[in-house]
LOKOL-34231 format. One record per residue (C-alpha): x, y, z; residue in three letters. Coordinates in steps of 0.02 Angstrom, whole numbers. Layout:
N
[pt [X Y Z] ALA] ...
This chain:
322
[pt [504 3755 6084] MET] [pt [385 3787 5940] THR] [pt [253 3930 5959] ARG] [pt [106 3791 5985] ASP] [pt [212 3702 6125] GLU] [pt [228 3879 6213] THR] [pt [49 3907 6211] ILE] [pt [6 3738 6264] SER] [pt [129 3755 6410] VAL] [pt [42 3925 6469] ARG] [pt [-134 3858 6458] ALA] [pt [-85 3708 6567] THR] [pt [12 3816 6683] ALA] [pt [-153 3939 6691] ALA] [pt [-256 3805 6717] ALA] [pt [-169 3746 6857] LEU] [pt [-167 3919 6938] VAL] [pt [-365 3926 6922] THR] [pt [-383 3765 7001] MET] [pt [-279 3810 7162] VAL] [pt [-366 3979 7168] LEU] [pt [-535 3910 7151] TRP] [pt [-500 3776 7288] ALA] [pt [-453 3908 7401] SER] [pt [-606 3998 7368] ALA] [pt [-715 3867 7443] PHE] [pt [-619 3906 7596] VAL] [pt [-618 4097 7591] ALA] [pt [-817 4081 7574] ILE] [pt [-824 3987 7733] ARG] [pt [-730 4136 7827] HIS] [pt [-829 4273 7743] ALA] [pt [-993 4185 7775] GLY] [pt [-974 4225 7961] GLU] [pt [-1017 4410 7921] SER] [pt [-1079 4408 7744] PHE] [pt [-1249 4347 7679] ARG] [pt [-1244 4246 7511] PRO] [pt [-1307 4369 7396] GLY] [pt [-1201 4515 7476] SER] [pt [-1045 4418 7469] MET] [pt [-1062 4376 7282] ALA] [pt [-1096 4559 7241] LEU] [pt [-940 4618 7340] GLY] [pt [-839 4491 7264] ARG] [pt [-900 4530 7088] LEU] [pt [-883 4720 7114] LEU] [pt [-708 4698 7157] ILE] [pt [-660 4578 7020] GLY] [pt [-742 4689 6889] ALA] [pt [-675 4846 6936] VAL] [pt [-501 4768 6928] VAL] [pt [-536 4677 6760] LEU] [pt [-608 4827 6679] LEU] [pt [-453 4933 6731] ALA] [pt [-341 4810 6647] VAL] [pt [-449 4810 6488] VAL] [pt [-425 4994 6486] ALA] [pt [-245 5001 6520] ALA] [pt [-221 4871 6371] ARG] [pt [-345 4981 6272] ARG] [pt [-437 4818 6222] GLU] [pt [-603 4915 6220] GLY] [pt [-781 4827 6208] LEU] [pt [-797 4650 6131] PRO] [pt [-869 4627 5961] PRO] [pt [-1056 4612 5960] ARG] [pt [-1044 4413 5918] ALA] [pt [-969 4389 6083] ALA] [pt [-1108 4464 6200] TRP] [pt [-1230 4328 6200] PRO] [pt [-1093 4216 6280] GLY] [pt [-1027 4347 6393] ILE] [pt [-1208 4382 6449] LEU] [pt [-1235 4196 6475] GLY] [pt [-1077 4171 6573] MET] [pt [-1112 4329 6684] GLY] [pt [-1293 4280 6730] VAL] [pt [-1268 4101 6758] PHE] [pt [-1085 4076 6805] TRP] [pt [-1035 4224 6895] PHE] [pt [-1212 4276 6959] GLY] [pt [-1310 4106 6992] LEU] [pt [-1156 4005 7033] TYR] [pt [-1071 4119 7154] MET] [pt [-1249 4164 7247] VAL] [pt [-1295 3966 7266] ALA] [pt [-1122 3922 7309] LEU] [pt [-1109 4045 7449] ASN] [pt [-1287 3986 7506] TRP] [pt [-1242 3805 7496] GLY] [pt [-1080 3824 7605] GLU] [pt [-1187 3899 7742] GLN] [pt [-1264 3717 7767] HIS] [pt [-1112 3607 7716] THR] [pt [-918 3591 7730] ASP] [pt [-802 3677 7610] ALA] [pt [-742 3502 7551] GLY] [pt [-922 3432 7523] ILE] [pt [-959 3587 7425] ALA] [pt [-808 3553 7309] ALA] [pt [-848 3378 7279] LEU] [pt [-1039 3423 7240] LEU] [pt [-993 3565 7130] VAL] [pt [-873 3442 7035] GLY] [pt [-1031 3367 6960] THR] [pt [-1016 3505 6832] GLY] [pt [-968 3401 6690] PRO] [pt [-1133 3301 6717] LEU] [pt [-1238 3455 6682] PHE] [pt [-1134 3492 6542] VAL] [pt [-1168 3321 6445] ALA] [pt [-1355 3347 6506] LEU] [pt [-1367 3506 6424] LEU] [pt [-1274 3457 6276] ALA] [pt [-1401 3307 6250] GLY] [pt [-1556 3433 6268] LEU] [pt [-1494 3578 6173] PHE] [pt [-1357 3499 6051] LEU] [pt [-1462 3339 6010] ARG] [pt [-1329 3229 6076] GLU] [pt [-1450 3110 6150] GLY] [pt [-1435 3028 6316] PHE] [pt [-1325 2859 6303] PRO] [pt [-1333 2736 6442] ARG] [pt [-1161 2786 6520] PRO] [pt [-1228 2969 6557] LEU] [pt [-1399 2892 6622] LEU] [pt [-1292 2779 6730] ALA] [pt [-1183 2908 6792] GLY] [pt [-1308 3036 6832] ILE] [pt [-1386 2896 6940] ALA] [pt [-1230 2857 7043] VAL] [pt [-1199 3044 7064] ALA] [pt [-1372 3071 7117] PHE] [pt [-1351 2937 7255] VAL] [pt [-1181 3012 7309] GLY] [pt [-1266 3190 7323] ALA] [pt [-1399 3134 7437] ILE] [pt [-1269 3020 7537] LEU] [pt [-1154 3179 7562] ALA] [pt [-1293 3294 7611] GLY] [pt [-1371 3164 7738] VAL] [pt [-1198 3114 7808] ALA] [pt [-1149 3291 7826] SER] [pt [-1264 3311 7976] GLY] [pt [-1392 3438 7998] GLY] [pt [-1534 3346 7924] GLY] [pt [-1643 3441 7806] ARG] [pt [-1529 3598 7807] THR] [pt [-1377 3479 7754] ALA] [pt [-1474 3412 7599] ILE] [pt [-1523 3589 7556] THR] [pt [-1348 3639 7558] GLY] [pt [-1311 3499 7449] ALA] [pt [-1450 3552 7326] LEU] [pt [-1382 3722 7320] LEU] [pt [-1210 3662 7271] CYS] [pt [-1295 3552 7133] LEU] [pt [-1370 3722 7085] ALA] [pt [-1214 3799 7063] ALA] [pt [-1145 3656 6982] ALA] [pt [-1272 3681 6835] ALA] [pt [-1238 3863 6840] GLY] [pt [-1057 3830 6813] HIS] [pt [-1092 3707 6658] ALA] [pt [-1206 3820 6577] LEU] [pt [-1094 3974 6600] GLY] [pt [-944 3871 6525] ALA] [pt [-1059 3812 6373] ILE] [pt [-1098 3993 6329] LEU] [pt [-920 4061 6369] GLN] [pt [-820 3940 6242] LYS] [pt [-907 4034 6074] PRO] [pt [-881 4203 6152] ALA] [pt [-696 4159 6155] LEU] [pt [-701 4157 5969] ALA] [pt [-730 4331 5951] HIS] [pt [-640 4424 6112] ALA] [pt [-499 4402 6203] SER] [pt [-507 4296 6358] PRO] [pt [-483 4456 6469] LEU] [pt [-631 4546 6374] GLN] [pt [-736 4404 6404] VAL] [pt [-697 4388 6591] THR] [pt [-712 4566 6618] ALA] [pt [-872 4614 6554] TYR] [pt [-949 4442 6608] ALA] [pt [-897 4492 6787] SER] [pt [-968 4653 6766] ALA] [pt [-1137 4569 6699] ILE] [pt [-1124 4463 6854] GLY] [pt [-1112 4608 6968] ALA] [pt [-1263 4685 6883] ILE] [pt [-1367 4546 6908] ALA] [pt [-1327 4545 7091] CYS] [pt [-1373 4726 7128] LEU] [pt [-1522 4684 7212] PRO] [pt [-1412 4624 7352] PHE] [pt [-1338 4800 7372] SER] [pt [-1431 4832 7532] GLY] [pt [-1376 4677 7600] GLN] [pt [-1191 4712 7558] LEU] [pt [-1191 4896 7631] VAL] [pt [-1256 4825 7801] THR] [pt [-1136 4678 7807] ASP] [pt [-983 4777 7760] VAL] [pt [-1034 4894 7916] ALA] [pt [-1041 4745 8041] HIS] [pt [-886 4630 7962] ALA] [pt [-747 4598 8043] SER] [pt [-577 4642 7963] ALA] [pt [-537 4461 7938] GLU] [pt [-711 4414 7847] ASN] [pt [-691 4599 7736] LEU] [pt [-511 4522 7691] ALA] [pt [-588 4366 7638] ALA] [pt [-712 4453 7523] VAL] [pt [-574 4559 7454] VAL] [pt [-467 4411 7421] TYR] [pt [-620 4312 7326] LEU] [pt [-631 4468 7217] GLY] [pt [-451 4486 7174] LEU] [pt [-378 4320 7159] LEU] [pt [-511 4176 7136] PRO] [pt [-625 4291 7034] THR] [pt [-515 4418 6932] ALA] [pt [-358 4324 6924] LEU] [pt [-432 4137 6921] ALA] [pt [-563 4180 6793] PHE] [pt [-447 4266 6679] TRP] [pt [-318 4125 6677] THR] [pt [-470 3989 6651] TRP] [pt [-516 4111 6499] SER] [pt [-359 4086 6429] TYR] [pt [-330 3904 6467] ALA] [pt [-512 3898 6389] LEU] [pt [-465 3997 6228] ALA] [pt [-317 3870 6193] HIS] [pt [-386 3699 6255] MET] [pt [-548 3598 6217] PRO] [pt [-676 3617 6344] VAL] [pt [-665 3427 6390] GLY] [pt [-476 3421 6416] ARG] [pt [-493 3580 6527] LEU] [pt [-636 3509 6628] ALA] [pt [-524 3367 6686] ALA] [pt [-422 3490 6786] THR] [pt [-559 3531 6888] THR] [pt [-548 3351 6967] TYR] [pt [-399 3410 7080] VAL] [pt [-511 3551 7160] VAL] [pt [-594 3450 7282] PRO] [pt [-453 3359 7349] SER] [pt [-358 3534 7360] LEU] [pt [-510 3603 7446] THR] [pt [-502 3467 7578] VAL] [pt [-318 3486 7609] LEU] [pt [-344 3680 7630] LEU] [pt [-489 3657 7735] ALA] [pt [-419 3540 7857] TRP] [pt [-286 3662 7937] PRO] [pt [-378 3832 7906] THR] [pt [-561 3778 7959] LEU] [pt [-536 3620 8056] GLY] [pt [-650 3538 7939] GLU] [pt [-629 3360 7880] PHE] [pt [-777 3283 7789] PRO] [pt [-859 3140 7877] PRO] [pt [-805 2976 7804] ALA] [pt [-988 2940 7745] LEU] [pt [-1004 3117 7664] ALA] [pt [-832 3098 7588] LEU] [pt [-887 2929 7496] LEU] [pt [-1042 3036 7449] GLY] [pt [-936 3155 7367] GLY] [pt [-812 3032 7284] ILE] [pt [-979 2953 7212] LEU] [pt [-1021 3109 7133] CYS] [pt [-862 3116 7049] LEU] [pt [-862 2940 6997] LEU] [pt [-1034 2967 6927] GLY] [pt [-940 3104 6807] VAL] [pt [-816 2976 6759] ALA] [pt [-940 2838 6713] ILE] [pt [-1046 2979 6610] ALA] [pt [-900 3007 6506] GLN] [pt [-855 2821 6460] ARG] [pt [-908 2839 6270] LYS] [pt [-853 2770 6117] SER] [pt [-658 2809 6109] ARG] [pt [-664 2810 5903] SER] [pt [-817 2921 5922] ALA] [pt [-735 3041 6044] SER] [pt [-559 3039 5926] GLU] [pt [-655 3066 5760] SER] [pt [-734 3215 5846] ALA] [pt [-576 3272 5914] ALA] [pt [-502 3271 5740] ASP] [pt [-644 3360 5654] SER] [pt [-642 3494 5799] THR] [pt [-459 3519 5774] ALA] [pt [-473 3537 5578] ALA] [pt [-604 3669 5621] GLU] [pt [-509 3766 5745] GLU] [pt [-354 3761 5613] THR] [pt [-468 3826 5477] ALA] [pt [-541 3954 5592] ALA] [pt [-368 4014 5653] ASP] [pt [-435 4016 5827] GLY] [pt [-541 3925 5962] PRO] [pt [-715 3882 5925] VAL] [pt [-861 3804 6016] GLY] [pt [-879 3632 5973] ASP] [pt [-1003 3506 6024] SER] [pt [-877 3361 6035] ALA] [pt [-767 3454 6176] SER] [pt [-928 3508 6261] ILE] [pt [-1000 3344 6260] ARG] [pt [-853 3255 6333] SER] [pt [-788 3354 6479] PRO] [pt [-661 3225 6537] ASP] 
């Protein structure tokens, strides 16, 4: 096996580990939410993850990332670690874990929207059609989940989390051209924890009154879905295009539904499940672009990455998270 093949296998394995751990996070959040409020849960999770990752950075003597990596690290920390986690925790107070995972799965749509706005890639018809389908699916999922207005609120919060995820992923990719996956993940988690410090008072109160099971859920979230999973994600992202890696996230909703059924006794209502599937269908429609254009962009990207002797952020990979 060549060196490139070995790296490809490792990157694929890292992506699969990430997806399994992220799917379990939706279930763990439901457990921890019995004792922890959205902000305090995010802060507790991030503090644990940051401490562990920064300890590994120190042990490996990787030091501080180069200055060029910091804009991406800051963006990832604020939008993905901060906004995403608080919005998701809040959203899961109003909707099932499986529906939350399906709604968060619309993240690639937000990637395409951001690429159209900031990278001047436009808004082709498939993108607009996909957004329309996903919007209908999101409303359907919220209404069919029961709870009326509160369920719709949960759906909107999950979509906000998806937007934070998308923006964080776009900003993270260029940072990996200058710093290691461990450095990017460790310092971004620390930035996220700093952004969530306003919830420190809630965290102290919630920890004091939390059950052992719910405390364990927060510790689990910090150690595995945060510290380990974001590290493996960064490793995979450093060696794979954003689009190809984004395709692996489609397995997360299915895994979440399978995990939530026996552990939480949750299985989405048929209509809500249909709404979530429509969300993912909207993502698929939005990605139906010219194959020749995509292949040309991919060839150009590959040439750039070879010339740079490392991963770079490119508009083609950001534009086509498939």
